[in-house]
C-alpha positions as CSV (number, residue, x, y, z in Angstrom):
1,X,175.9,54.0,55.5
2,X,175.2,50.3,56.1
3,X,171.9,48.6,55.3
4,X,170.4,46.0,57.6
5,X,168.1,43.4,56.1
6,X,165.6,41.9,58.6
7,X,164.2,38.4,58.5
8,X,161.1,39.7,56.8
9,X,163.1,41.2,53.9
10,X,162.7,44.8,55.0
11,X,165.7,47.1,54.6
12,X,166.6,49.5,57.3
13,X,169.6,51.9,57.4
14,X,171.8,51.3,60.5
15,X,172.2,54.2,62.9
16,X,175.5,56.2,62.4
17,X,178.1,55.9,65.1
18,X,177.9,58.9,67.5
19,X,180.8,61.4,67.3
20,X,182.3,64.1,69.4
21,X,183.4,67.6,68.5
22,X,187.2,67.8,69.1
23,X,188.6,71.4,69.3
24,X,191.9,72.9,70.4
25,X,194.8,75.0,69.5
26,X,198.5,74.4,68.7
27,X,201.1,77.0,69.7
28,X,204.8,77.3,70.2
29,X,206.5,77.9,73.6
30,X,206.1,81.7,73.1
31,X,202.3,81.4,72.6
32,X,202.3,82.0,68.8
33,X,199.9,79.9,66.9
34,X,201.2,77.2,64.6
35,X,199.4,77.0,61.3
36,X,199.3,74.0,58.9
37,X,200.6,71.5,61.5
38,X,199.7,67.9,60.8
39,X,197.6,66.3,63.5
40,X,197.2,62.5,63.3
41,X,194.7,60.6,65.5
42,X,195.2,56.9,65.6
43,X,193.1,54.3,67.3
44,X,193.6,50.6,66.5
45,X,194.0,50.3,62.7
46,X,192.2,53.6,62.1
47,X,194.0,56.8,61.3
48,X,192.4,60.2,60.9
49,X,194.6,63.2,59.8
50,X,193.8,66.9,59.8
51,X,195.7,70.2,59.9
52,X,195.6,73.3,62.1
53,X,193.9,76.3,60.5
54,X,195.3,79.8,59.9
55,X,194.4,80.5,63.6
56,X,196.3,77.4,64.8
57,X,193.0,75.7,65.8
58,X,192.0,72.0,65.5
59,X,188.3,71.2,64.7
60,X,187.0,67.8,63.6
61,X,184.5,65.1,64.7
62,X,185.7,61.8,66.0
63,X,184.0,58.6,67.2
64,X,184.6,57.4,70.8
65,X,188.0,55.9,71.6
66,X,191.3,56.3,73.3
67,X,193.6,57.9,70.7
68,X,197.3,58.3,70.1
69,X,197.8,61.8,68.8
70,X,200.8,63.0,66.9
71,X,201.4,66.6,66.0
72,X,204.1,67.5,63.5
73,X,205.3,70.7,61.9
74,X,208.6,71.3,60.2
75,X,211.0,73.3,62.4
76,X,209.3,72.0,65.6
77,X,209.7,68.9,67.8
78,X,207.0,66.4,67.1
79,X,204.5,66.0,70.1
80,X,202.9,62.8,70.9
81,X,199.9,62.5,73.3
82,X,199.0,58.9,74.4
83,X,195.6,58.1,75.7
84,X,193.6,61.1,74.4
85,X,190.0,60.1,75.4
86,X,187.0,60.9,73.2
87,X,183.7,59.9,74.7
88,X,180.8,60.7,72.3
89,X,178.8,62.8,72.4
90,X,180.7,64.9,74.9
91,X,183.1,67.5,73.4
92,X,186.8,67.0,73.8
93,X,189.6,69.6,74.0
94,X,193.1,69.1,72.7
95,X,195.6,71.9,73.2
96,X,199.3,71.4,72.5
97,X,202.6,73.4,72.7
98,X,205.4,72.5,70.3
99,X,209.0,73.2,71.1
100,X,211.4,74.6,68.5
101,X,213.5,71.9,66.9
102,X,217.3,72.1,67.3
103,X,218.4,72.7,63.7
104,X,220.9,74.9,61.9
105,X,220.5,78.2,60.1
106,X,222.9,80.4,58.0
107,X,223.7,83.7,59.6
108,X,225.8,85.2,56.9
109,X,225.6,84.5,53.1
110,X,228.8,83.7,51.1
111,X,231.7,81.3,51.4
112,X,232.3,82.1,55.1
113,X,228.8,81.5,56.2
114,X,228.4,80.2,59.7
115,X,226.0,77.4,60.8
116,X,224.9,77.6,64.4
117,X,222.1,76.1,66.5
118,X,218.9,78.2,66.5
119,X,218.8,78.4,70.3
120,X,219.1,82.1,71.2
121,X,221.7,81.4,73.9
122,X,224.0,79.7,71.4
123,X,223.9,82.4,68.7
124,X,227.2,84.3,68.3
125,X,227.2,88.0,68.9
126,X,229.9,89.9,67.0
127,X,229.9,92.6,69.6
128,X,230.3,90.3,72.6
129,X,232.1,87.2,71.3
130,X,234.8,86.4,73.8
131,X,233.0,88.2,76.7
132,X,232.3,86.4,80.0
133,X,229.5,83.9,80.0
134,X,226.5,84.2,82.4
135,X,228.1,81.6,84.6
136,X,231.3,83.6,84.7
137,X,229.5,86.8,85.8
138,X,227.2,85.0,88.2
139,X,224.0,86.0,86.3
140,X,222.6,82.5,86.7
141,X,222.4,81.3,90.3
142,X,224.3,78.1,91.2
143,X,220.9,76.5,92.0
144,X,219.4,77.8,88.7
145,X,216.4,80.1,88.3
146,X,214.0,77.3,89.4
147,X,215.7,76.0,92.6
148,X,212.6,74.4,94.2
149,X,209.3,72.7,93.5
150,X,207.2,75.7,94.5
151,X,208.8,77.9,91.8
152,X,208.4,75.1,89.2
153,X,204.7,74.8,90.1
154,X,204.2,78.6,89.8
155,X,205.8,78.7,86.4
156,X,203.8,75.6,85.2
157,X,200.5,77.2,86.5
158,X,201.3,80.4,84.6
159,X,201.8,78.4,81.4
160,X,198.6,76.3,81.9
161,X,196.6,79.4,82.7
162,X,197.5,80.8,79.3
163,X,196.7,77.6,77.5
164,X,193.7,76.2,79.3
165,X,192.4,79.3,81.2
166,X,192.9,80.3,84.8
167,X,189.6,78.8,85.9
168,X,190.4,75.4,84.5
169,X,193.9,75.6,85.9
170,X,192.7,76.4,89.4
171,X,190.2,73.5,89.2
172,X,193.1,71.0,88.6
173,X,195.0,72.0,91.8
174,X,196.9,70.8,93.7
175,X,200.1,70.2,91.6
176,X,203.3,68.5,92.6
177,X,206.8,68.8,91.1
178,X,209.6,66.3,90.9
179,X,213.2,66.9,89.8
180,X,215.0,64.5,87.5
181,X,218.2,65.3,85.6
182,X,217.8,69.0,86.0
183,X,214.2,69.0,84.7
184,X,211.1,69.7,86.9
185,X,208.0,67.7,85.9
186,X,204.8,69.3,87.2
187,X,201.6,67.1,87.3
188,X,198.4,67.0,89.3
189,X,198.5,65.6,92.8
190,X,195.7,63.1,93.4
191,X,195.2,60.6,96.2
192,X,194.1,57.8,93.9
193,X,193.1,58.4,90.2
194,X,193.2,61.9,88.6
195,X,189.9,62.0,86.7
196,X,189.6,64.6,83.9
197,X,192.3,66.6,82.3
198,X,195.9,65.8,83.4
199,X,198.5,68.3,82.1
200,X,202.2,67.6,82.4
201,X,204.6,70.6,82.3
202,X,208.4,70.2,82.1
203,X,210.5,73.1,83.2
204,X,214.3,73.4,82.9
205,X,215.8,74.0,86.4
206,X,218.7,76.1,85.1
207,X,216.8,78.9,83.3
208,X,213.1,78.2,83.6
209,X,212.6,77.2,80.0
210,X,209.4,75.3,79.2
211,X,210.5,72.0,77.6
212,X,207.1,70.5,76.9
213,X,203.4,70.7,77.8
214,X,201.2,67.7,77.4
215,X,197.7,66.8,78.5
216,X,195.7,63.6,78.6
217,X,192.1,63.0,79.7
218,X,191.3,60.2,82.1
219,X,187.8,58.9,83.0
């Protein structure tokens, strides 16, 4: 605590800076909580680091500011949220979804061990190796499972409903979806400035996989 000396020699403690309660949860794309993830809040030259609890939650107090937030956990892709707004004394909510990193695992021990990507679609199956692919059998439509913006928005709303609650998700409507390089990006549709929470959900057109979910807060 700083001490302020007046012209008359009296000493007064300065008032502490107001802070906000920051709470949230970190999960993977399947909804499972991620424990002990490193969460770094950076504003200017100041850096505050914390970790998610055993329930995957984030809970700390921060002074006002617009933060760059980085969330890291081994085995997952690092998430970065730019412009996370904390305005004391109002509480702030930070929910994040981490995608599984593309790394290798050993399927069989021994000298003939195989290393393959952890994506389920890439794992070999000793019973079906050499069988026709989904594309060969027509299981995946030519236009993909998410052929249009309406489908992309419905998927994104389902994900946001699970993360932020259905009531919050409905309050953020309407949403719009744009397609770029086979990935749908779903965001709020505002005439001018989207005040409040602004989630961004990216959905793969081919099979409907959720690539990322991010949210920023704008005043």
